[in-house]
N, C-alpha and C positions, 0 to 999 in steps of 0.2 A: 904842746900849745891846743887848747880847746877848740878856739876857732878857728876856722879854714882861713886861708888867704884868699881863696875863691867866693870865699862867704862875705869878709871885710868889702875886696870890691864891689863886688853886687850891692852890697848895700849903700856904697860911693855912689854908686852909679843910680839907683833908685832915688836916694836924697838928691843929687843933683840935679836930676831930669826932673824932678817931684820941683823943687826949688826954683829953675829956670820957667815952669809953667806957669807957680803960682805967682813970678814975678812980670811974668808977659800980662796973667789977668786972663789969659782965656787956655783951654789945654786939647788939644788934638790928636788924633794918630793914624798917620798917612794920610794927613788931609780931614778927614770926620771930624768935626767936633765932638767933644766930651765933658760932661758936665766938670768943673771946677774941683769940686770934691775927690777926686778919682786925682787930682795932684796931690792935695793933703795923702790921703790914703798911702801913695808913692814915700811921699815924706815918712808918714808913720812905719811904715814895712823898713824901710831902710835905716828907721831906728833901732826899731824892737829885731830885725834879725841876729845881729849878730850875737845880742844879748840871750836870746831865744836858744842859737846855737850852744854858749855860752853853758847855760842851766842845765838844758839838755844833756849835756857830754860829761855834768858834773862825776864824781865820783859816786859812785853806788855806795846807799845804806842799806842795810837790813830790814826791811818793815817791821813792825811791832810785834805781827802777830809769828814769824819766825823767832822771837824769842822764846816762848815758852819753854 
């Protein structure tokens, strides 16, 4: 398995928290307000994290320079 279970759980957490903050229309961290774009960034990070992990763990291919 190329993507670890912890990475899947972390991405679900990011998407869930970000979606809840976007749905509420405001974002905060320990009671301090944050810009709403940080919620969108959390959702994007949650979507990209497993894809990036899968891509970086793909089987290695020999570089074209080594084929000489």
